[in-house]
N, C-alpha and C positions, 0 to 999 in steps of 0.2 A: 784171130785175135793177136796181136802183136804182144810181145813181153812189154809190160810198163816200164820195169826197170830200164831197159833199152832205150825206150822212148824219153825218159826223164834224162839220161846221159846224154841222149842228142840234143838237148836244151842247154846244157852247160857249156860252157866256152872250154877249148881244148888247151889251152894255154893261159896261166894265171896272168893277171893285169899287175905289173910294178909301177913304181913311182921313183923318179929321181930327178938328179939336176944335171944339166948338161955342162960338162966340164971342157969338151973340145969338139972341133968340128973338123968333119972329115970330107973329102970330095963327094961321098956318097951316103953321108949320114952324120952321125954324132957319135961321141962317146958321153955315156950317161952314168953318173954315181949314183946307185940305189941307196936307198935308207939304210941298208945293211952295211954299206961300205964298200960293196963290190963294184966293180966298172963293167959296162958292157957295150960293145960296139953295136949301133942301131941304124937302120935305115930311116930316111926322113929328114925333114929340116926344121932346125931349131937354133936359136941363138945361144951362145955361152951364157949361163946363168939363169937360163930359163928352166923352169919346173915341168916335167912332162910326163904323161901316162905311156908306158909302153907294154906291148903285147907280142910275143913271138918274134923279137928282136925287130920291130916296127914301131916307130913314134905313132901312138893315137891321137894325141893332141895336148893342149895345155893343161897342167895340174895348177893347183893352188900351192903357194908356198907357204906352208904351214909348219910349224915347229911344234914339238912336244914341251910339254912342262911338267915338273915335280911339284907335288905339294908337300909341304911338311906340316904336319900337325901336332 
């Protein structure tokens, strides 16, 4: 019988998924600004202003353009 912990780890993605907005396009991809403010160069196609999900320096697909809110009580 194999180790259950190793089997569980095999189910998890190896790279985290991030969300950001495309700020520029390049010949082989785009530059995406993450919600943290960091900018990363990724592969894939998207237009400037689009929000995308990325994983492992690759665009996975479109993401919702949601903004956070602060509530004052």
